Every structure is written in structure tokens, then in C-alpha cells.
C-alpha positions in Angstrom: 115.1 90.7 111.9 118.1 90.2 109.6 116.3 87.4 107.7 112.6 87.7 107.0 112.3 91.4 107.8 115.5 92.2 105.9 116.8 94.7 108.4 120.4 96.1 108.4 122.5 95.4 111.5 122.0 99.0 112.6 118.3 98.8 112.2 118.2 95.5 114.2 120.2 97.1 117.0 117.9 100.1 117.2 114.8 97.8 117.1 116.2 95.7 120.0 116.6 98.8 122.1 113.0 99.8 121.4 111.8 96.3 122.2 113.8 96.3 125.4 112.2 99.6 126.6 108.7 98.4 125.7 109.0 95.0 127.2 112.0 94.3 129.5 111.7 97.7 131.0 108.1 97.1 132.1 107.9 93.8 134.0 104.6 92.9 135.8 104.4 93.8 139.4 104.1 90.8 141.8 104.5 88.5 138.8 105.9 85.8 141.1 102.5 85.1 142.6 99.0 85.4 141.1 95.6 85.1 142.8 95.8 81.3 142.3 99.2 81.2 143.9 100.7 79.9 140.7 103.5 82.0 139.2 102.6 83.9 136.0 104.9 85.1 133.3 107.1 88.0 134.2 106.1 90.1 131.1 102.7 90.9 129.7 101.6 88.9 126.7 99.7 92.0 125.4 102.7 94.3 125.7 105.0 91.8 124.0 102.5 91.2 121.2 102.1 94.9 120.6 105.9 95.4 120.6 106.3 92.8 117.9 103.6 94.3 115.8 105.1 97.7 116.0 108.4 96.3 114.8 106.7 94.6 111.8 104.7 97.7 111.0 107.7 100.0 111.0 109.5 97.5 108.7 106.7 97.3 106.3 106.3 101.1 106.2 109.9 101.3 105.0 109.0 99.1 102.1 105.6 100.3 101.1 102.5 102.2 102.3 100.5 99.8 104.4 97.6 99.8 106.9 98.3 98.8 110.5 95.8 96.0 110.1 98.2 94.3 107.6 100.6 93.5 110.5 98.0 91.1 111.9 98.3 88.8 108.8 101.8 89.5 107.4 103.1 85.9 107.0 106.4 84.3 107.8 106.2 82.8 104.3 108.3 84.8 101.9 109.5 85.0 98.3 111.6 82.1 97.1 114.3 84.4 95.9 114.9 85.9 99.3 117.1 84.9 102.3 115.6 81.8 103.8 114.7 82.1 107.5 114.2 79.5 110.2 113.3 79.9 113.9 113.0 77.2 116.5 110.2 76.4 119.0 109.4 73.6 121.4 105.9 72.3 120.6 103.7 70.8 123.3 100.8 68.7 122.0 98.6 67.6 125.0 96.2 65.6 122.8 98.9 63.2 121.5 101.3 63.6 124.5 104.1 64.3 122.1 106.4 67.2 122.7 109.1 68.0 120.1 111.3 70.5 118.3 109.4 72.6 115.8 111.1 74.5 112.9 109.3 77.5 111.5 110.3 78.2 107.9 109.8 81.1 105.5 110.3 78.7 102.6 109.1 75.2 101.6 111.2 72.1 102.6 110.1 69.3 100.4 112.4 66.7 102.0 113.0 63.5 100.0 115.0 60.9 101.9 117.8 59.1 100.2 118.7 55.5 100.8 121.9 54.5 102.6 122.9 58.1 103.4 123.6 58.4 107.1 124.2 62.1 106.8 120.7 62.9 105.7 118.5 63.6 108.8 114.8 63.8 108.6 114.0 67.5 109.2 111.4 68.5 111.8 107.9 69.1 110.4 109.1 69.4 106.7 106.5 70.8 104.3 105.3 74.1 102.9 106.4 77.5 104.1 104.5 78.6 107.2 101.7 81.1 106.6 101.4 82.0 110.3 101.7 85.7 111.0 105.2 86.9 111.8 104.2 88.2 115.2 102.8 84.9 116.2 106.0 83.1 115.2 108.0 85.6 117.1 105.9 84.9 120.2 106.2 81.1 119.6 110.0 81.2 119.4 110.7 83.5 122.4 108.2 82.3 125.0 110.9 81.5 127.6 109.2 79.7 130.6 108.8 82.1 133.5 109.3 85.2 131.3 106.6 84.9 128.6 103.4 82.9 128.3 103.3 80.1 125.8 101.2 80.8 122.7 98.6 78.4 121.2 98.7 77.7 117.5 97.5 74.9 115.3 96.3 73.0 118.4 99.6 73.1 120.1 101.4 75.2 122.7 104.7 76.7 121.7 107.5 77.9 123.9 111.1 79.2 123.4 113.2 76.9 121.2 116.1 77.4 123.7 114.6 74.4 125.6 115.8 72.2 122.8 118.3 74.3 120.8 119.7 77.3 122.6 122.5 77.1 120.0 120.5 76.2 116.8 123.6 75.8 114.6 123.2 72.0 114.3 119.6 72.4 113.1 120.6 75.0 110.6 123.5 72.9 109.2 121.2 69.9 108.8 118.6 72.0 107.1 121.1 73.4 104.6 122.6 70.0 103.9 119.2 68.4 103.4 118.0 71.2 101.1 121.0 71.4 98.8 122.9 68.2 99.4 126.0 70.4 99.7 128.1 71.7 102.5 128.2 75.5 103.2 131.2 77.4 101.9 131.4 79.3 105.2 129.7 78.8 108.5 129.9 81.3 111.4 128.3 80.7 114.8 128.0 83.6 117.2 127.4 83.1 120.9 126.1 85.3 123.7 128.9 85.0 126.2 131.2 82.1 127.1 131.0 80.8 130.7 134.3 79.9 132.3 134.1 76.2 133.1 136.0 76.8 136.3 133.6 79.5 137.2 136.5 81.5 138.6 135.9 85.2 138.8 137.7 88.2 140.2 135.0 89.4 142.5 134.3 90.8 145.9 131.1 89.9 147.7 129.3 88.7 144.6 130.6 91.6 142.4 132.5 91.1 139.2 134.8 93.7 137.5 133.2 95.4 134.6 135.0 96.5 131.4 136.0 99.9 133.0 137.4 98.4 136.2 134.3 99.1 138.3 132.3 96.4 139.9 129.0 95.1 138.6 126.7 93.2 140.8 125.7 89.7 139.5 122.1 89.4 138.5 121.7 86.6 141.1 122.5 88.9 144.0 119.8 88.3 146.6 117.0 91.0 146.7 113.5 91.0 148.0 112.3 90.4 144.5 114.5 87.4 144.1 113.3 85.9 147.3 109.6 86.2 146.2 110.6 84.8 142.8 112.2 81.7 144.4 109.2 81.1 146.6 106.8 81.4 143.7 108.8 79.1 141.5 109.1 76.1 143.9 106.6 74.2 141.7 108.8 74.7 138.7 112.0 73.7 140.5 112.2 70.0 139.3 111.4 71.0 135.8 113.9 73.7 135.9 116.7 71.4 137.0 115.9 69.1 134.1 115.9 71.8 131.5 118.7 74.0 132.8 121.6 72.1 131.3 120.0 72.0 127.9 119.1 75.6 127.9 122.5 76.9 128.9 124.5 74.3 126.9 125.7 76.3 123.9 129.1 74.7 123.7 128.6 71.0 124.5 126.9 68.2 122.6 123.8 70.3 122.2 125.9 73.2 120.9 129.3 73.8 119.4 130.6 70.3 119.9 127.5 68.9 118.3 127.6 71.0 115.1 131.4 70.5 114.7 130.9 66.7 114.9 128.2 67.0 112.3 130.5 69.1 110.0 133.1 66.4 110.2 130.4 63.8 109.3 129.4 65.6 106.1 133.0 66.4 105.1 133.1 70.1 106.0 136.5 70.7 107.7 137.3 74.3 106.6 135.9 77.7 107.2 134.1 76.8 110.5 134.0 79.6 113.0 132.6 80.2 116.5 132.7 83.7 118.0 131.8 83.9 121.7 132.8 86.7 124.0 134.8 85.7 127.0 134.8 87.4 130.4 131.6 88.4 132.2 129.1 88.8 129.3 127.5 85.5 130.2 126.3 87.0 133.5 123.8 89.2 131.7 120.5 87.5 132.0 117.9 87.1 129.3 115.9 90.1 130.3 118.4 92.3 132.1 117.5 96.0 131.3 119.0 98.6 133.5 117.9 101.3 134.0 114.4 100.2 133.1 113.6 103.3 131.0 116.6 103.1 128.7 118.6 99.9 129.3 121.8 102.0 128.7 123.6 100.4 131.6 123.1 96.9 130.4 123.8 97.8 126.8 127.0 99.7 127.7 128.3 96.7 129.6 127.5 94.3 126.7 129.3 96.7 124.3 132.3 97.1 126.5 132.8 93.4 127.1 132.4 92.7 123.3 134.9 95.4 122.4 137.5 93.9 124.8 137.0 90.5 123.1 137.2 92.0 119.6 140.4 93.8 120.4 142.3 90.5 121.1 144.8 89.7 118.3 143.6 86.1 117.9 140.0 87.3 117.5 141.1 89.9 115.0 142.9 87.3 112.9 139.8 85.0 113.2 137.5 87.7 111.9 139.9 88.6 109.1 139.7 85.0 107.9 135.9 85.1 108.0 135.9 88.4 106.1 138.3 87.2 103.4 136.1 84.1 102.7 132.9 86.2 102.9 134.3 88.7 100.3 135.3 85.9 98.0 131.8 84.4 98.2 130.2 87.9 97.7 132.2 88.6 94.6 131.3 85.3 93.0 127.6 85.9 93.7 127.8 89.5 92.6 129.1 88.3 89.2 125.8 86.7 88.5 122.7 88.5 87.1 120.6 87.0 89.9 122.5 88.9 92.5 121.0 92.4 91.9 117.5 90.9 92.2 118.4 89.2 95.5 120.5 92.0 97.1 118.9 95.3 95.9 115.4 94.2 94.7 115.8 95.2 91.0 113.1 94.4 88.5 113.0 95.2 84.8 110.3 96.8 82.6 110.2 96.5 78.9 110.4 100.1 77.4 107.9 99.2 74.7 105.5 97.1 76.9 105.2 99.2 80.1 102.7 96.9 81.7 105.0 93.9 81.7 107.7 93.5 84.3 110.5 91.0 84.6 112.2 89.6 87.7 115.7 89.2 86.2 117.9 90.8 83.5 118.0 87.6 81.6 114.2 87.5 81.3 114.0 90.9 79.7 117.0 90.2 77.5 115.2 87.1 76.2 112.0 89.1 75.7 113.8 91.8 73.7 115.5 89.2 71.5 112.8 86.6 71.1 109.5 88.2 72.1 106.7 88.3 69.5 106.4 92.0 70.0 110.0 92.6 69.0 110.5 90.2 66.1 110.4 92.9 63.6 112.4 95.4 65.6 115.2 93.4 67.4 118.3 95.1 68.8 121.2 93.7 66.8 124.0 95.4 68.7 124.9 93.7 72.0 126.2 96.9 73.6 123.0 98.8 72.7 121.0 95.9 74.2 122.8 96.1 77.5 122.3 99.9 77.6 118.6 99.3 77.1 118.6 96.8 79.9 120.4 99.2 82.2 117.8 102.0 81.6 115.0 99.5 82.2 115.9 98.7 85.8 113.6 99.8 88.6 113.4 99.0 92.4 110.5 97.1 93.7 108.7 99.0 96.4 106.7 96.1 97.7 109.3 93.5 98.8 106.7 91.0 100.0 105.4 90.4 96.5 106.0 86.9 95.1 108.0 86.8 91.8 105.6 86.7 89.0 102.9 88.6 90.8 103.4 91.6 88.5 104.9 89.9 85.5 106.7 86.8 84.2 108.2 84.1 86.4 
């Protein structure tokens, strides 16, 4: 949402609430057992698909007038001058018998290995940007076993990437290093709740204290629904035991420890941050949504636990350090002419050649100074030239257009 769809944080939060009401608030009845006595996914594939499509349609509508049918084919592939987005799946290929990590990219990764460089890892399925529809990629990267059905694409089955990378920080760092042969100036990893290794909790009969001092029942409290669920999932038990540690390991060798080790290997020792709420946030399951019509109980608990964590002095200092570095980077980037194109989607139109548009300020400046049309009428004064450039700025309404589609590269 924050990457390919370019949502603000507030828009992403509102979108998640809408998705929760449409999907998590409406689980299938008797999903534990089907007519074949084999468990089926807890949530409807159709409802999930439609929820994703609505999110994409609403986003496109904010950018341009579009037909609902466009959602069906809106690609993950995006303009090269935009935030690069990756998402992780686990790909199952029954024909070859090979199951592996699969990285979806909004950009091309033309990896070229270097000799005698142990820090250069071969990226998963490097190649052109993926042209698959966004909603299909969303399904492929969130199909958690037991919750959502796998999706078939390109001759393979795809399930939630949490099976291989519930904390994808290491994959992201390797991707950045391979693409740019440089280390990031700042890296921030955000978790979804830190589980106490001692598993010690102040609880009474399976209840834990919530942020307001009241008690909140664990999701694992035995209910009739849970009993049926366990019976229906007996066939999955062995697989579940094997995958469980990988899926929940966000801090060990598959998580924080892994990416910190990698940072040391590539020489990145400063400005590495991990934010992860302590307390009981980790007890919120993947699909908890109470009450089912609003999810307000679940969301309020998440917010309260997060607020407690953010109020800690050590965390405040930590975030201030992140902010200082982020502002420093932002100011350096904002000083470049490319920034306005990237951040606020500015394009330029020549005042004398209304049909020609330019993607950057530098391109229009060059046109006004050296273009054939302006050789006999060049602007000699630098100050006047910059004023003309300022009045020639417009905002692109169709953000999915590739640079050069309506003018010069």
C-alpha cells in the first residue's frame, strides 16, 4: 500500500480497516471440515479477491478517472522513477518438485554477479519487473495456509511468504546491495509484537492484562470452534510443526539476527534500527477481528499496546535518532531537481510547445536553452529562465504512466 499504491500512512490504516471488515469479519462457516473431510481455507477466495480489487480501484480513482475493469489488469510493474516495491511468496512447482522463495518486483532486477565478492548474493528470480496484476500478487503474498487458498500463477502455486521470510528485512537488504552496490544510509525494521522468550505473563486462567488494566482472553482459549479446528487440521499437524518456527521466527537467524549479521558483513554498522512492541501485542493472531462488524476491540488493543511502547523513554530516544537521520536524508534529496518529480509528481510543459511535456526541470531548461524552436528566442537571463520553469510546472494526474509516454525521456 505504501509502495506500489503510494498511499499515505493514514490511507493505509483506513484501508486495512475496510479490508478487515470485508474479510476477517466474515469467516466461512464450518471451514474446518468440507464435504471431503479435508479442511478448507478459513476465508473465501472470492471475498478476498474482491476486497483487494476494491482497494486498487479506490486508489486509482484518486489518481485518475478509471473503469472498474482496469483493476483486473493493473500491473505490479511501475515507473522506474517511483518507489521500488518487493513482496515475498513461497512458490510451489509440482512439475519440477522445486519449492522456493519468490520475490515479486515492481522494477527490473538485471543482476550481474561479480567475481570474488562473497557479499553479492544471487537474488531470487531476477529479471524484468512483474506484469502480473496487483490483486494477484496480493493474493500470492498473503495466502497463509489455513487462512487463504493458494493462487496458481505461471504454472506454480503461491502461498504467503511468511513461510520463508516472516521478517523479510534480510531479503530487502540483499536486494538493495545487489542493485546499487552500496549500503543503505538508514535501515528501519518494524515488527508486529515481541514475544517474551520466557513466556512469562501476568495472567489468570489464560487471561492477560490489557493496556487499560482489564483482562483480555488469549486467542488460544479453548472454544467449540477451536476444538473443531484442531480436529480438522490433524492432517496438517506434521507440516505445521515443521513450519511453525520459521513462520514465527522474526528475531532469530531468519529475522533480526540474520539481517544484522548481513549488515556487519557488508560494512553497515550505523543507523540500524528494530522497533518491536513488547508486552502482549504478539498474542493478537493474524486474523483476529473483534467484534466482527468493526474490529474496534482488536484495533483498540493494538493501539493501546503500541502507545505504551512508544511512551518508553528509550524508544522515544530511538525514534528521535531515526527521525534525525531521515530528515538529513530528506533534505539532501529535496535539494535535487529530481525530488519534486519523485515526491509530488511534477511534470513540465514548454509554454511555446504545449504538446510537449518534460519529466524533469532539467529537461525543460535544456529545451529552452538549446532546443531548435528556441534558438532565435533564447532566454538570456537566468532568473527569468527559472521563473518560466516555475510557471511551467503541472501535476501529472495519471501516476501509472511511464516517463516518456507523453513527452521526452
